Every structure is written in C-alpha cells, then in structure tokens.
KEKE-3310 file (N, C-alpha, C; in steps of 0.2 Angstrom, whole numbers, plus 5000, padded with zeros to 4 digits):
npx = (5051:5050:5050:5050:5058:5060:5071:5075:5082:5073:5074:5080:5084:5096:5105:5113:5124:5134:5148:5147:5144:5140:5133:5129:5123:5121:5110:5107:5096:5093:5081:5073:5059:5044:5032:5019:5008:4994:4985:4970:4958:4942:4932:4917:4909:4892:4875:4865:4863:4863:4868:4882:4885:4884:4894:4903:4904:4905:4920:4925:4923:4929:4941:4942:4942:4952:4961:4960:4968:4981:4982:4983:4972:4954:4955:4965:4961:4954:4939:4934:4921:4907:4907:4897:4895:4890:4894:4903:4906:4915:4906:4909:4910:4899:4892:4892:4881:4888:4885:4882:4896:4904:4913:4926:4937:4950:4962:4974:4984:5000:5010:5018:5031:5037:5028:5022:5024:5017:5004:5002:5003:4991:4980:4981:4975:4963:4949:4951:4952:4963:4980:4981:4991:5007:5015:5026:5032:5037:5034:5039:5041:5042:5052:5062:5064:5067:5078:5088:5086:5093:5106:5109:5110:5119:5131:5132:5134:5146:5153:5153:5160:5172:5175:5175:5186:5196:5197:5203:5193:5177:5163:5148:5131:5119:5111:5100:5092:5089:5080:5077:5066:5067:5058:5061:5067:5080:5083:5079:5062:5044:5038:5031:5018:5019:5010:5007:4999:4994:4989:4978:4975:4969:4976:4989:5003:5001:5007:5017:5025:5031:5038:5042:5052:5057:5065:5079:5073:5076:5078:5079:5087:5091:5102:5103:5113:5115:5129:5134:5151:5163)
npy = (5069:5069:5059:5055:5049:5047:5041:5044:5046:5041:5050:5064:5076:5074:5073:5083:5086:5076:5072:5073:5066:5068:5062:5061:5053:5044:5032:5022:5011:5003:4998:4989:4993:4981:4983:4992:5005:5011:5022:5027:5036:5039:5048:5058:5069:5074:5078:5074:5067:5053:5046:5051:5046:5031:5031:5031:5020:5009:5011:5009:4996:4990:4993:4985:4973:4971:4972:4962:4953:4955:4961:4953:4948:4953:4963:4971:4979:4993:5005:5021:5031:5037:5053:5068:5082:5098:5105:5119:5134:5149:5160:5175:5182:5176:5164:5148:5134:5116:5102:5087:5080:5067:5056:5044:5033:5021:5013:5001:4988:4981:4968:4960:4967:4964:4964:4977:4986:4979:4981:4993:4996:4990:4996:5010:5005:5005:5017:5027:5043:5049:5046:5045:5043:5036:5024:5017:5006:4995:4980:4977:4989:4994:4987:4987:5002:5001:4993:5004:5012:5004:5004:5017:5021:5010:5016:5027:5024:5020:5031:5037:5029:5030:5043:5043:5035:5043:5052:5044:5039:5029:5025:5029:5027:5028:5042:5048:5046:5049:5045:5050:5047:5046:5047:5042:5041:5034:5041:5054:5053:5050:5043:5039:5042:5054:5063:5060:5066:5062:5066:5060:5063:5058:5046:5052:5058:5070:5081:5078:5065:5049:5036:5020:5011:5005:5015:5012:5011:5023:5020:5029:5036:5046:5048:5054:5055:5055:5052:5044:5049:5041)
npz = (4961:4976:4991:5009:5021:5040:5052:5069:5086:5101:5112:5108:5113:5119:5109:5106:5113:5111:5102:5083:5066:5049:5036:5018:5004:4988:4980:4968:4955:4940:4930:4916:4909:4911:4907:4898:4895:4887:4882:4875:4863:4856:4849:4843:4832:4829:4821:4829:4844:4848:4837:4841:4849:4845:4835:4843:4851:4842:4839:4851:4854:4843:4848:4860:4857:4849:4858:4867:4862:4867:4881:4895:4903:4906:4916:4914:4904:4905:4905:4903:4908:4897:4889:4886:4876:4871:4854:4848:4836:4831:4818:4810:4822:4830:4839:4835:4834:4832:4833:4841:4854:4857:4867:4872:4884:4882:4892:4891:4898:4893:4894:4887:4878:4867:4855:4857:4846:4836:4841:4841:4829:4824:4831:4826:4814:4817:4822:4830:4839:4844:4853:4870:4880:4883:4893:4903:4913:4929:4937:4947:4955:4968:4972:4967:4971:4984:4984:4980:4990:5000:4995:4995:5008:5013:5007:5014:5026:5027:5022:5033:5043:5036:5040:5053:5055:5049:5061:5068:5077:5083:5074:5083:5089:5077:5075:5069:5053:5036:5022:5005:4993:4976:4962:4946:4928:4919:4905:4901:4894:4891:4904:4919:4919:4914:4902:4885:4873:4856:4842:4831:4812:4799:4801:4801:4812:4825:4836:4849:4850:4853:4859:4855:4859:4873:4886:4900:4915:4930:4949:4962:4977:4990:5005:5021:5035:5052:5064:5080:5087:5096)
capx = (5046:5054:5046:5055:5056:5065:5072:5078:5082:5067:5076:5083:5088:5103:5110:5116:5130:5136:5150:5144:5148:5134:5135:5122:5125:5115:5110:5103:5095:5091:5079:5071:5051:5042:5026:5015:5001:4992:4977:4967:4950:4937:4927:4912:4904:4887:4870:4860:4867:4862:4873:4890:4886:4884:4900:4909:4903:4908:4926:4927:4921:4935:4949:4941:4941:4959:4963:4959:4975:4988:4982:4984:4967:4951:4957:4972:4958:4949:4934:4932:4914:4906:4907:4895:4894:4888:4902:4901:4911:4913:4906:4908:4910:4894:4893:4885:4881:4889:4884:4885:4902:4902:4922:4925:4945:4953:4967:4976:4989:5000:5015:5023:5034:5038:5022:5020:5023:5010:4998:5001:5000:4982:4978:4980:4970:4955:4946:4954:4955:4970:4983:4983:4997:5011:5018:5031:5032:5040:5029:5043:5046:5042:5057:5067:5065:5068:5086:5092:5086:5098:5113:5111:5111:5127:5136:5133:5136:5153:5157:5153:5163:5178:5175:5177:5193:5200:5197:5205:5189:5175:5156:5145:5125:5116:5105:5096:5094:5083:5081:5073:5066:5066:5055:5061:5068:5087:5081:5071:5058:5039:5036:5028:5011:5019:5005:5010:4995:4995:4982:4978:4974:4968:4982:4996:5003:5003:5009:5026:5026:5031:5045:5040:5056:5058:5073:5078:5069:5079:5074:5084:5088:5097:5099:5106:5115:5119:5131:5138:5156:5166)
capy = (5068:5066:5055:5056:5043:5048:5039:5046:5042:5043:5056:5069:5083:5072:5072:5089:5087:5070:5071:5070:5066:5068:5059:5061:5048:5043:5024:5021:5005:5004:4991:4988:4991:4974:4984:4998:5007:5014:5026:5029:5041:5039:5054:5058:5075:5074:5082:5069:5064:5045:5047:5052:5038:5026:5030:5030:5013:5006:5012:5005:4990:4987:4991:4981:4966:4970:4973:4957:4948:4960:4961:4947:4947:4958:4966:4976:4985:5000:5011:5028:5034:5041:5061:5069:5088:5102:5110:5126:5137:5156:5160:5180:5185:5175:5156:5142:5126:5112:5096:5085:5077:5060:5053:5038:5031:5015:5011:4994:4986:4975:4967:4961:4973:4962:4964:4982:4989:4977:4981:5000:4998:4988:5002:5016:5002:5007:5025:5031:5049:5050:5040:5048:5042:5029:5023:5013:5004:4989:4978:4976:4995:4993:4982:4991:5008:4999:4991:5010:5016:5000:5007:5026:5020:5006:5021:5033:5021:5017:5036:5038:5025:5032:5050:5043:5032:5048:5056:5039:5036:5023:5026:5026:5024:5032:5046:5052:5044:5054:5044:5053:5044:5050:5044:5045:5038:5035:5044:5059:5053:5050:5039:5039:5045:5060:5062:5060:5065:5062:5068:5057:5066:5054:5042:5055:5061:5075:5082:5077:5060:5045:5031:5013:5006:5010:5014:5010:5017:5023:5021:5033:5038:5050:5045:5057:5051:5058:5047:5048:5046:5038)
capz = (4965:4983:4999:5013:5029:5044:5059:5076:5092:5107:5115:5103:5117:5122:5106:5106:5117:5109:5094:5078:5060:5045:5030:5013:4999:4983:4979:4960:4952:4934:4928:4910:4910:4908:4904:4895:4898:4882:4883:4867:4864:4854:4849:4838:4834:4824:4822:4833:4850:4846:4831:4841:4855:4844:4831:4848:4853:4836:4838:4857:4853:4840:4852:4865:4854:4848:4866:4870:4861:4869:4887:4900:4905:4906:4923:4913:4899:4909:4900:4907:4907:4892:4889:4880:4875:4864:4851:4845:4833:4830:4811:4810:4828:4834:4842:4830:4837:4826:4834:4849:4854:4863:4868:4876:4881:4884:4895:4889:4899:4890:4898:4880:4874:4861:4853:4856:4839:4832:4844:4840:4822:4824:4836:4822:4809:4819:4821:4837:4837:4847:4858:4873:4884:4882:4899:4904:4921:4931:4940:4952:4956:4975:4977:4965:4974:4990:4982:4979:4997:5003:4992:4997:5015:5016:5006:5020:5033:5023:5020:5040:5044:5034:5043:5059:5053:5049:5066:5075:5082:5079:5072:5087:5086:5071:5079:5063:5046:5033:5017:5000:4986:4970:4956:4940:4924:4917:4901:4899:4889:4893:4910:4925:4920:4910:4898:4880:4867:4849:4840:4824:4807:4794:4803:4801:4818:4827:4843:4853:4846:4856:4860:4856:4862:4881:4889:4907:4922:4936:4955:4964:4982:4993:5011:5025:5041:5056:5069:5086:5088:5101)
cpx = (5051:5048:5051:5052:5063:5066:5077:5076:5075:5069:5081:5086:5094:5106:5115:5122:5135:5141:5146:5146:5142:5137:5128:5126:5118:5115:5105:5104:5090:5088:5075:5062:5049:5034:5024:5009:4999:4985:4974:4961:4949:4934:4923:4909:4899:4882:4867:4865:4869:4867:4881:4890:4887:4891:4907:4911:4906:4915:4928:4929:4928:4941:4947:4944:4948:4963:4965:4966:4981:4988:4980:4977:4961:4951:4962:4967:4952:4946:4933:4924:4913:4905:4903:4894:4894:4896:4898:4908:4908:4913:4905:4906:4905:4896:4888:4886:4884:4887:4885:4891:4901:4910:4920:4933:4946:4960:4970:4982:4992:5008:5021:5025:5038:5034:5019:5020:5019:5005:4996:4999:4992:4979:4975:4977:4963:4955:4947:4954:4961:4973:4984:4988:5001:5013:5020:5032:5035:5036:5032:5046:5047:5048:5064:5070:5069:5078:5091:5092:5093:5105:5115:5114:5118:5130:5136:5135:5145:5156:5158:5159:5173:5180:5178:5186:5199:5201:5200:5201:5184:5167:5151:5136:5122:5111:5099:5097:5086:5083:5074:5073:5066:5064:5057:5063:5076:5088:5077:5066:5052:5038:5031:5020:5012:5014:5009:5006:4998:4990:4983:4975:4975:4974:4988:4996:5006:5002:5016:5026:5029:5036:5041:5044:5056:5063:5074:5075:5075:5074:5078:5082:5092:5097:5106:5107:5120:5121:5134:5145:5160:5174)
cpy = (5065:5064:5052:5052:5047:5044:5042:5045:5044:5048:5061:5074:5080:5072:5077:5089:5079:5072:5069:5070:5066:5066:5059:5058:5046:5035:5025:5013:5006:4997:4993:4986:4985:4976:4990:4998:5010:5017:5029:5032:5039:5043:5055:5065:5073:5076:5079:5066:5056:5044:5046:5047:5033:5025:5028:5023:5009:5005:5009:4999:4985:4986:4987:4975:4964:4968:4964:4951:4950:4959:4954:4945:4954:4965:4973:4979:4988:5003:5017:5026:5038:5049:5062:5077:5092:5106:5115:5129:5143:5158:5168:5182:5180:5166:5152:5137:5121:5106:5095:5081:5070:5057:5049:5036:5025:5015:5003:4993:4981:4973:4962:4964:4971:4964:4972:4987:4987:4979:4990:5002:4995:4993:5007:5012:5006:5014:5028:5037:5050:5044:5046:5050:5035:5028:5017:5010:4996:4986:4976:4985:4996:4992:4986:4998:5006:4997:4998:5013:5010:5002:5013:5023:5016:5012:5027:5031:5020:5025:5039:5036:5027:5040:5049:5039:5038:5051:5050:5039:5029:5028:5023:5024:5030:5036:5048:5049:5047:5050:5048:5051:5046:5046:5046:5039:5039:5039:5048:5058:5049:5041:5041:5042:5051:5059:5065:5062:5065:5062:5064:5060:5064:5048:5044:5056:5067:5078:5080:5072:5055:5040:5024:5009:5010:5009:5012:5016:5017:5024:5026:5035:5042:5049:5049:5055:5055:5051:5051:5045:5045:5036)
cpz = (4973:4990:5003:5019:5033:5049:5064:5082:5098:5112:5112:5107:5118:5117:5104:5109:5114:5101:5089:5071:5054:5038:5023:5007:4996:4981:4973:4958:4946:4933:4920:4911:4906:4907:4902:4896:4889:4882:4877:4869:4858:4853:4842:4839:4827:4827:4827:4839:4850:4841:4835:4845:4851:4838:4836:4851:4848:4837:4845:4857:4848:4843:4858:4861:4851:4854:4868:4867:4864:4877:4890:4902:4905:4913:4920:4905:4904:4904:4904:4904:4901:4893:4883:4880:4869:4861:4848:4841:4833:4821:4814:4817:4833:4834:4839:4832:4830:4826:4841:4847:4859:4862:4874:4878:4884:4887:4894:4891:4897:4893:4891:4875:4869:4856:4852:4850:4835:4835:4842:4832:4822:4827:4829:4816:4811:4817:4827:4832:4838:4853:4863:4877:4882:4888:4900:4911:4922:4936:4946:4956:4963:4977:4974:4969:4982:4992:4982:4986:5001:5001:4995:5004:5018:5012:5012:5025:5031:5024:5030:5044:5043:5036:5049:5059:5054:5056:5073:5077:5079:5078:5080:5085:5081:5074:5074:5058:5042:5026:5010:4993:4982:4965:4949:4935:4922:4912:4903:4894:4893:4899:4915:4926:4918:4903:4889:4873:4861:4846:4832:4816:4801:4795:4802:4809:4818:4834:4846:4851:4854:4854:4860:4858:4869:4883:4898:4913:4927:4943:4958:4971:4986:5002:5015:5032:5046:5063:5074:5085:5092:5101)
residu = (UNK:UNK:UNK:UNK:UNK:UNK:UNK:UNK:UNK:UNK:UNK:UNK:UNK:UNK:UNK:UNK:UNK:UNK:UNK:UNK:UNK:UNK:UNK:UNK:UNK:UNK:UNK:UNK:UNK:UNK:UNK:UNK:UNK:UNK:UNK:UNK:UNK:UNK:UNK:UNK:UNK:UNK:UNK:UNK:UNK:UNK:UNK:UNK:UNK:UNK:UNK:UNK:UNK:UNK:UNK:UNK:UNK:UNK:UNK:UNK:UNK:UNK:UNK:UNK:UNK:UNK:UNK:UNK:UNK:UNK:UNK:UNK:UNK:UNK:UNK:UNK:UNK:UNK:UNK:UNK:UNK:UNK:UNK:UNK:UNK:UNK:UNK:UNK:UNK:UNK:UNK:UNK:UNK:UNK:UNK:UNK:UNK:UNK:UNK:UNK:UNK:UNK:UNK:UNK:UNK:UNK:UNK:UNK:UNK:UNK:UNK:UNK:UNK:UNK:UNK:UNK:UNK:UNK:UNK:UNK:UNK:UNK:UNK:UNK:UNK:UNK:UNK:UNK:UNK:UNK:UNK:UNK:UNK:UNK:UNK:UNK:UNK:UNK:UNK:UNK:UNK:UNK:UNK:UNK:UNK:UNK:UNK:UNK:UNK:UNK:UNK:UNK:UNK:UNK:UNK:UNK:UNK:UNK:UNK:UNK:UNK:UNK:UNK:UNK:UNK:UNK:UNK:UNK:UNK:UNK:UNK:UNK:UNK:UNK:UNK:UNK:UNK:UNK:UNK:UNK:UNK:UNK:UNK:UNK:UNK:UNK:UNK:UNK:UNK:UNK:UNK:UNK:UNK:UNK:UNK:UNK:UNK:UNK:UNK:UNK:UNK:UNK:UNK:UNK:UNK:UNK:UNK:UNK:UNK:UNK:UNK:UNK:UNK:UNK:UNK:UNK:UNK:UNK:UNK:UNK:UNK:UNK:UNK:UNK:UNK:UNK:UNK:UNK:UNK:UNK)
# end
C-alpha cells in the first residue's frame, strides 16, 4: 500500500526556468511486534435454532473467560454480532435442509507475546470452530513510519547535495518533495490484517497455518525530491 504526500511551491509556474536536480531515495525502519490480535469463531448447526445459539454462546463464554487472563482490559476483547443462517446440502441433486447455523467471532488483543503460545494452546482446548486471523503489529507504528520517511528524505537531500557538488554548484530551494509510504513487513508472513484462516477438525489443523513466533515488521518510505541548482 502506498500513501503519498507532496510539498510544492506556491508558484510552480516559475520552477520550469530554474536549473534543477532530482533524487529518489529509500528509507526503512524495522521493529519487533509488541502485540498480536487473534480472531476466533464459534459455530454450531442444530435442528433447532435456539440449540445452535446456545451452543455458540457456551463456547464464546469459555473464550471470554480465558481471554480475561491474557488481555490487558475489556477494551482489548471485541465481539461480533451473532449470525444465523439456514444450512442446506444436496442429496441426489436436491437441496435438503440440514439445520440452523449460528456463528459468532471474538477478537482478542494481547500485548504479552511471551505468553502467546500458552494462550493459543488454551484456545484450542475450547470448542472453537476455527482461528480466523492472527495479526501482529506495533503500538508505535505511526512513529516508526515517520522515522522511515525522515530517513528517506535525509538520504534524498544528501544525494542532491552530492549531485550539486559534482556540478560545482550548490543546492537551492527544494521545489518539490513527494513521500511514498510503504506499509509492509520485513518477512513475507501474515501481518497487517492479511487473513490466515485455520479450520479446526477435531483439534487438528487445516488451511494455510500460522506462525506463533512473530518476525520483524518493516516500515518503508520512498522520497522524490526536485531542488533548484544555484
């Protein structure tokens, strides 16, 4: 994802006649994640709707009780609305009603990553239907992204200065500066909201899988500068 910001002079029409140099530089800052968000789902299909809802509520209550130990406060635990649907299957090319399905999700944020493995083991001991997502992030992400932008800008200015020195000239006013912020991670592993769904079949794992050991997050930026030459 690219987020662009631009600084330009009040009267750009005059810049065309001014000798110019341009530079494009990259800045990057890494940080170890300091929190994880885990999204789990409880689902049940029964002949009676009230039985399906009751089953899901029982599992959700287990998850909430467990999560109180690992979340900092109640604001770090979020519940989705309960969804209810009719489920069907096909028998001999005919649609057959199999029951009512009820489902609800819980998103838990934990800042104690040293206990993440214990928490995941405890979650798997409940009757959750699947782990929908595990995301890692940093509480100072905005500051780290800003640091990356500053590094890119500083490198771009140094490059412009070197170009001017080669031309036996000096850098004048910066006519234009564009910053492209790239939000990503140092390794290609699930992060920044990329869904990693893990179905649970008798507490076995299905799907793409996930990592309990987070890796470094990378905050990157690219800066393009146009400066006058004196």
